[in-house]
C-alpha positions as CSV (number, residue, x, y, z in Angstrom):
1,M,0.0,-0.3,-0.1
2,L,3.1,2.2,0.8
3,D,4.6,1.9,-2.7
4,T,1.2,3.5,-4.1
5,R,1.7,6.3,-1.8
6,A,-2.5,6.4,-2.4
7,R,-4.5,7.7,0.2
8,A,-6.6,5.7,2.8
9,G,-9.8,6.5,0.6
10,E,-8.2,5.7,-2.8
11,L,-7.2,2.0,-1.3
12,V,-10.8,1.3,0.3
13,V,-12.1,1.7,-3.4
14,Q,-9.6,-0.6,-4.8
15,R,-11.0,-3.7,-6.6
16,I,-9.1,-7.3,-7.7
17,G,-9.4,-5.9,-11.0
18,H,-6.7,-2.9,-10.0
19,L,-4.1,-5.1,-10.0
20,S,-2.1,-5.9,-13.2
21,G,-2.5,-10.0,-14.4
22,D,1.1,-10.1,-13.8
23,G,1.1,-8.5,-10.8
24,R,3.7,-5.9,-11.3
25,S,1.8,-3.1,-11.3
26,M,-1.5,-1.7,-9.7
27,D,-4.2,0.9,-11.1
28,V,-5.1,3.6,-8.5
29,L,-7.7,6.3,-9.1
30,R,-6.1,9.4,-7.9
31,R,-9.0,11.6,-6.5
32,P,-8.1,15.3,-6.1
33,Q,-8.7,16.3,-2.5
34,H,-10.1,20.1,-0.9
35,G,-13.4,19.4,-3.4
36,T,-11.9,20.4,-6.8
37,D,-13.8,20.3,-9.5
38,T,-10.5,18.1,-11.3
39,P,-11.6,14.7,-12.1
40,P,-10.3,11.8,-11.0
41,R,-7.1,10.3,-12.6
42,R,-6.3,6.6,-12.9
43,R,-2.7,5.9,-12.4
44,T,-0.8,2.9,-12.8
45,I,1.9,2.3,-10.1
46,P,4.4,-0.2,-11.2
47,L,5.3,-1.8,-7.6
48,P,9.1,-3.1,-6.7
49,P,10.0,-6.6,-5.9
50,L,9.2,-6.7,-2.5
51,S,5.6,-5.6,-2.9
52,R,5.2,-7.7,-6.0
53,A,6.5,-10.8,-3.4
54,A,3.7,-9.5,-0.8
55,L,0.5,-9.1,-3.4
56,D,1.7,-12.8,-4.8
57,R,1.0,-13.9,-1.5
58,W,-2.4,-11.9,-0.8
59,P,-4.9,-13.5,-3.3
60,P,-5.0,-16.8,-2.2
61,I,-5.4,-15.7,1.8
62,R,-8.5,-13.3,1.0
63,A,-9.9,-16.2,-1.2
64,E,-9.8,-17.7,2.5
65,L,-11.3,-14.6,4.6
66,T,-13.6,-14.0,1.7
67,E,-15.0,-17.7,0.7
68,S,-18.2,-17.6,3.6
69,L,-19.1,-14.8,2.5
70,K,-22.7,-14.1,0.1
71,G,-22.7,-12.2,-3.0
72,S,-19.7,-11.4,-4.6
73,A,-16.2,-9.9,-2.8
74,K,-14.6,-7.6,-5.2
75,A,-13.0,-5.3,-2.7
76,L,-9.5,-6.0,-2.8
77,W,-8.1,-5.0,0.8
78,V,-10.1,-6.8,3.5
79,S,-9.9,-7.1,7.0
80,L,-8.4,-10.5,8.6
81,A,-10.0,-10.6,11.7
82,H,-13.6,-10.2,13.3
83,D,-14.3,-6.5,14.1
84,H,-16.9,-4.1,15.3
85,A,-19.0,-1.6,13.3
86,G,-19.5,2.0,14.2
87,T,-20.6,3.3,17.4
88,P,-20.6,1.1,20.1
89,H,-24.4,0.3,21.7
90,S,-26.4,2.1,25.0
91,D,-25.1,-1.0,26.5
92,G,-21.3,-1.1,25.5
93,S,-21.8,-3.9,23.4
94,S,-21.0,-3.7,19.8
95,T,-21.9,-5.0,16.2
96,R,-19.2,-7.4,15.1
97,R,-18.5,-7.4,11.8
98,R,-16.7,-10.7,10.2
99,Q,-13.7,-11.7,8.6
100,G,-13.1,-11.0,4.7
101,M,-15.5,-7.8,5.1
102,P,-14.5,-5.2,2.6
103,L,-12.0,-2.1,4.5
104,Q,-13.2,1.2,5.5
105,Q,-11.3,4.1,5.5
106,R,-11.2,4.6,9.2
107,G,-10.3,0.9,9.7
108,L,-7.4,1.2,7.4
109,I,-5.6,4.5,8.6
110,R,-6.0,2.5,12.1
111,S,-4.1,-0.6,10.6
């Protein structure tokens, strides 16, 4: 993720198709900050060898994490473990989210 220099909001919208077939590059949709009217632009980022090696290992792990989910799991970055969703309830408990769910911007920043 760091090698792409993408911001968290740009990473959480990535899908499996943003990786090149050979794993040597990744497409990032760069979105301007501060509410400008400049349209987003797609950049293809070449990945260094260490990132390519890590991404070679990610698809099988990601597939295992998402196999029990219903529907299509297209998000590239998913959670590794159960976590909570949203604001805690008044009794202190919180809704649990399953592993394999798409990462949200705040969770990505936190991790």
